[in-house]
Every structure is written in structure tokens, then in C-alpha cells.
FIZA-837042 format. One line per 5 residues: number of its first residue (from 1); their letters; for each residue y negated, x negated, z negated of C-alpha. Coordinates in pm, 1 decimal, decimal comma. Each point is the difference from the previous one (the first is absolute). Example, Ala and Ser with C-alpha at 12.3 -4.5 7.8 and 13.67 -1.06 7.14 Angstrom:
2
1	as	450,0 -1230,0 -780,0; -344,0 -137,0 66,0
//
This chain:
172
1	mavdi	-8679,0 -4034,7 11504,4; -134,5 225,0 -274,8; 219,4 187,0 -245,3; -141,6 313,0 -160,1; 195,4 155,9 -285,2
6	rigdv	-128,4 341,7 -105,1; 75,6 158,1 -335,7; -97,0 359,7 -62,9; 45,4 347,9 140,5; 137,8 -48,8 349,6
11	feela	-229,3 259,3 159,0; -313,7 -134,6 -169,8; 83,5 -357,3 100,8; 89,0 91,2 358,7; -330,6 188,5 34,1
16	kipde	-182,2 -331,0 -60,8; 174,9 -176,7 289,9; -154,1 6,9 350,1; 192,8 151,8 291,7; 250,0 -224,7 179,5
21	sincv	-79,6 -297,7 -223,1; 345,4 -76,3 -143,1; 268,3 -191,9 189,2; 287,8 33,3 -246,1; 71,4 237,9 -285,4
26	vtspp	279,5 -66,4 -247,0; 55,6 277,7 -250,1; 253,3 100,9 -261,7; -102,8 339,4 -133,1; 156,4 131,4 -319,9
31	ywglr	352,4 125,6 60,4; 52,4 373,8 -36,2; 60,7 114,1 -356,5; 68,2 -343,9 -142,1; -297,2 -88,2 -220,1
36	dygid	-299,0 162,5 -159,4; -290,2 -245,0 5,8; -216,3 240,5 -201,2; -247,5 75,0 279,4; -80,3 360,4 87,7
41	gqigl	99,8 88,5 355,4; 193,8 -321,5 53,6; 229,8 -31,3 297,0; 365,7 13,5 -101,3; -19,9 289,0 -246,9
46	eptlq	-0,7 279,4 255,4; 230,8 283,1 -110,0; 197,9 -11,4 325,7; 117,7 -266,0 240,7; -182,5 186,0 276,7
51	gyias	-324,7 -25,5 -197,6; 54,3 -372,6 -53,0; 56,8 -57,7 370,5; -311,2 204,1 84,5; -204,2 -219,5 -236,7
56	ivrvf	117,3 -321,3 166,5; -62,5 143,4 348,1; -355,3 86,9 -114,8; -50,2 -363,2 -103,6; 125,8 -116,8 337,9
61	delkr	-234,6 242,2 175,7; -284,5 -193,2 -166,0; 164,0 -334,0 76,5; 4,8 96,4 367,4; -381,1 5,8 -5,0
66	vlakd	-43,2 -346,9 -152,0; 285,3 -173,3 182,8; -93,1 -197,8 312,2; 151,5 124,6 327,5; 238,8 -296,8 -1,8
71	gtawl	55,2 10,9 -377,1; 323,0 54,9 -188,7; 86,1 181,8 -320,1; 290,9 -97,0 -225,0; 137,5 249,6 -248,9
76	ncgds	236,5 -70,2 -289,2; 163,7 325,6 -109,2; 284,4 45,4 -247,9; 264,7 266,7 -23,2; 159,0 199,9 -280,5
81	ycsvg	293,9 225,4 -72,2; -11,9 363,5 -99,2; 211,1 65,1 -306,3; 31,1 278,8 -250,5; -195,9 -133,8 -293,6
86	glhdg	100,2 -232,6 -274,4; -156,4 -319,3 -119,9; 139,1 -235,2 260,5; 96,1 -264,8 -250,7; -93,6 147,2 -335,0
91	rednq	-348,9 -152,0 -5,7; -301,6 220,9 -52,0; -242,4 -217,6 192,9; -215,2 20,7 308,9; 306,1 3,3 228,0
96	rgvga	34,6 374,6 -38,2; -350,7 45,8 146,5; -203,2 307,4 97,5; -103,7 104,2 -346,0; 357,7 96,6 -70,2
101	kaiwr	112,9 114,0 -341,5; 346,2 -9,3 -154,0; 114,2 355,5 -62,2; 259,4 59,0 -269,5; 221,8 292,7 84,7
106	ngsgr	272,4 203,1 -167,5; -44,1 -180,2 -332,0; 233,9 -278,0 108,8; -236,6 -275,9 -111,4; 15,2 -166,5 341,3
111	adgiv	-248,0 -10,6 284,7; 121,6 260,3 247,5; -241,4 -123,0 264,0; -341,2 -126,2 86,1; -213,6 296,8 87,5
116	dergq	-358,9 -8,8 115,6; -266,1 264,0 -44,7; 121,3 178,4 315,3; 356,2 30,2 -130,5; 123,2 -235,7 272,4
121	rnrng	210,1 -294,4 -98,9; 166,6 -315,1 119,4; 11,0 -362,9 -102,7; -364,2 -40,9 95,4; -111,9 333,4 -142,9
126	traag	-54,3 151,1 345,1; 224,5 184,4 238,4; -41,8 92,0 363,1; 127,1 335,4 119,5; 324,3 -23,9 192,6
131	fkpkd	132,9 -312,9 -167,3; 337,3 2,3 -165,1; 63,1 -198,4 -317,7; 52,4 -369,7 81,9; -148,3 33,1 351,3
136	lcmvp	-190,3 -302,9 122,8; -347,2 142,4 66,9; -57,4 -229,5 300,2; -370,3 -23,0 -77,9; -70,8 -297,9 231,6
141	nrlai	168,6 172,3 293,5; -175,9 332,0 -56,7; -332,3 -179,1 -37,5; 53,6 -198,7 321,0; 71,2 321,2 190,6
146	alqda	-307,2 170,8 -150,0; -214,8 -298,8 101,3; 143,3 14,5 353,5; -88,5 370,7 8,1; -354,2 -99,2 -105,1
151	gwwvr	-31,0 -236,7 298,3; 119,1 -331,2 -144,6; 256,3 -223,4 166,8; 294,1 -115,4 -206,3; 83,3 -336,3 156,6
156	seiiw	238,0 -152,8 -248,6; 187,3 56,6 -320,2; 40,5 -293,9 -232,9; 256,4 37,1 -274,4; -95,0 -158,1 -331,0
161	skpnp	333,5 -133,8 -113,2; 14,3 -68,8 -372,0; 309,1 -212,7 -63,0; -43,6 23,6 -377,3; -166,1 338,2 -69,1
166	mpesv	-50,9 159,1 -339,1; 336,0 163,9 -80,2; 10,9 374,7 -38,2; 221,2 174,9 -252,0; 227,8 242,9 182,5
171	td	328,0 156,3 -100,1; 127,2 132,9 332,9
//
């Protein structure tokens, strides 16, 4: 059994792979709005959740070409909450994502929110239209439905249970 790990632009690397030559794909694309890896056009920094989902579906359209007829694809996809700004635990680190900037408002000397260049804001620096503050975005579910719409079969959902996850600072 051969293992082939590819590092690079997903579309460039997939273009190098012959049709129907892969039996199993395991992928964990960047989560939406979580981290900026400093690469232009990277997946995960789309301004909307819909754009993020479209990017992943595009990747899977290419995977369909290289995957053997009896092959399987495994996708690890994380979720996030939509909230109305604020440094989620006071840290100004990569967790705020999407090129977000702290905006100081009304001279109060406190961060009134994390706002990106589009004026949208949430914990991750992005916000999808129609979400209320504190809504669970349900990214994995929406992505699974979009992939079904694109012709994929969703055969199973495996929950990654983290019994000792990184705690999150919340006050409500």
C-alpha cells in the first residue's frame, strides 16, 4: 500500500493526479474564518460562509475525478459560532482570524468588536448573512448538504468527541 501526502495548492496538486487513481482521500481543509496562514487565496478566508462552502465543493469536484469508482473520501470539518465581535478571551492572536482588526469605538478605550475589511464581524472575523449573534453556524451540516447537492453521498457522520477540549471564556 502506498501513501502519498501532497503539500501545496489543492488544485495544482490534484491536476497532477491521474483520473480514478485514488482509493481513499482523507482531508481536513482550513476551517472557515479561523486562521490566516498568510497565503493569498487560501481556503478558509472567504468573506461569507456560502463562499467557503463553494470553495470546498470545488475541491470535491476535482476529487471526484481522481477518486476510484469504489473509493471513499473522508472530510474533517469544524464549526463556529456567530457572535457580535469582541476578542473572545482578550487575546489578540490568530484566533480572531480573517485579517480582522480591533476597532476602538466611542473613546471608551475598549475593543468594541473585531471588524474585518468588509465591516462584518464575529469571533472569527467573518459573518454569514442571516445569522443571529451566538448562532451555531452548522458549517459541517451545510457543507454535507452542499456536497449531496453536488452529487456526493453522505454515508456517515462521525462525531469527534473531545473529552478535554481547550476551554473557552464565556460569560453567559
